C-alpha positions, -999 to 999 in steps of 0.1 A, spaced: -203 -86 58 -211 -61 31 -231 -70 -1 -252 -53 -25 -227 -53 -55 -243 -73 -83 -226 -77 -120 -235 -93 -152 -212 -114 -166 -209 -134 -199 -194 -168 -206 -160 -165 -228 -155 -193 -251 -126 -177 -272 -94 -172 -256 -60 -160 -264 -41 -124 -266 -59 -115 -299 -92 -123 -286 -85 -107 -255 -74 -75 -270 -106 -74 -291 -128 -77 -260 -110 -49 -244 -116 -27 -277 -151 -37 -274 -155 -23 -238 -153 -54 -222 -128 -66 -193 -118 -103 -192 -122 -123 -160 -118 -158 -147 -141 -174 -123 -128 -205 -99 -132 -222 -65 -163 -234 -48 -155 -270 -61 -162 -262 -99 -140 -260 -130 -126 -227 -135 -146 -205 -161 -138 -177 -183 -160 -149 -181 -163 -111 -195 -177 -80 -178 -187 -44 -192 -158 -22 -183 -181 11 -175 -204 -7 -151 -175 -26 -134 -154 6 -130 -183 25 -115 -186 -4 -89 -148 -5 -84 -149 30 -72 -162 19 -39 -137 7 -14 -160 -19 -1 -161 -34 -35 -129 -55 -28 -140 -67 6 -176 -76 -1 -195 -109 -11 -203 -100 -48 -232 -113 -69 -225 -124 -103 -254 -131 -128 -245 -155 -153 -269 -170 -179 -297 -167 -154 -280 -180 -124 -264 -161 -96 -229 -170 -78 -214 -155 -47 -178 -145 -51 -150 -124 -37 -125 -107 -58 -91 -120 -52 -69 -101 -79 -71 -72 -100 -46 -65 -130 -45 -30 -140 -26 -13 -167 7 1 -157 1 37 -169 -35 42 -178 -68 39 -156 -78 7 -170 -86 -27 -155 -69 -57 -176 -81 -86 -157 -101 -99 -128 -99 -131 -107 -131 -140 -89 -135 -169 -62 -164 -184 -57 -174 -189 -19 -194 -217 -1 -213 -205 33 -195 -232 55 -157 -227 39 -135 -202 52 -120 -175 30 -89 -152 33 -90 -115 20 -71 -86 24 -93 -59 41 -83 -20 47 -75 -6 81 -92 29 90 -73 46 113 -94 67 141 -84 97 161 -54 107 138 -60 146 142 -63 141 182 -34 118 187 -14 129 216 19 125 196 5 148 169 -16 173 188 5 177 217 40 169 207 39 176 169 49 145 154 39 132 123 18 96 115 34 69 97 12 41 81 34 10 81 3 -10 69 -28 0 51 -46 -32 51 -44 -68 64 -54 -102 57 -80 -120 76 -96 -153 75 -133 -160 85 -164 -174 71 -184 -155 43 -208 -143 69 -183 -128 91 -163 -110 66 -156 -73 77 -156 -45 52 -128 -29 70 -111 -30 104 -105 -1 129 -75 12 151 -80 39 175 -46 58 177 -60 89 198 -34 79 226 -5 73 206 25 93 217 56 107 199 81 78 189 55 51 200 38 26 176 10 0 175 11 -36 163 -10 -59 146 -23 -74 181 -37 -40 188 -64 -41 162 -95 -54 176 -115 -79 155 -150 -90 152 -162 -124 164 -152 -151 140 -125 -132 122 -90 -140 126 -59 -121 114 -35 -148 93 -5 -130 105 -12 -136 143 -22 -171 137 16 -176 123 30 -158 153 39 -126 136 27 -93 149 42 -66 127 40 -29 136 9 -9 119 13 26 125 36 49 144 43 87 153 76 100 144 93 134 149 87 160 119 109 151 89 116 189 89 135 186 123 154 157 113 165 173 79 177 205 100 197 183 123 213 165 93 218 199 78 234 213 109 257 183 112 268 186 76 276 223 79 297 216 111 318 190 91 322 215 62 333 242 88 359 219 104 375 205 73 411 209 63 415 228 30 419 207 1 454 204 -15 456 226 -49 426 247 -36 430 287 -38 436 304 -5 407 322 10 410 361 14 436 370 40 452 338 41 488 332 30 500 305 8 520 276 23 559 277 16 566 250 -10 598 244 7 618 240 -26 636 273 -26 629 276 -64 619 313 -61 649 324 -39 675 346 -54 707 324 -55 730 348 -69 733 365 -34 
């Protein structure tokens, strides 16, 4: 479990679109705090301080401490809404946590040995990341900041599945618990080779294609007889 992130939040009593817009213009980010056996509460945070914290990957998989009206609350980030075009955070969802209650959260996958992977270093393949994070279920004290997957022994045209990821004690991969074991990473032939093969196949088709009716004959070719005898001299 990673800790160390603290955020000062203020209660937010006025709601609505116009009020939310006013807060954002003042450099605030609206948020909601829910769970933990308590009623949901609307809060707001300082945008600059928040964005500075959010630059760290661990921010999203850590137990955060919210300081609200002199009291502290342990939470995790459950959702982040961002502006579709600008580098702005529009809204955050925080979930209160209790020490004895399991939580579910997506944590990133760190791939080890990419440069030394057999399929890359010896066989010239390219790595394809099929998943970048995975949902885990655990008690707050067992929450990992990330999970690791070593692919150094992965060969060309091979792949690794979710079940190949080693998880710490007390942590469960929710997909595996539901009998799902999706592929996580593979090593494929270089795209350039695939594109060259496709191009060669396309050129082969073009070389063997029949001339299209109505096209001008190529140099050295004789036009086919029309068969209607219109140009023959009938006067004899």
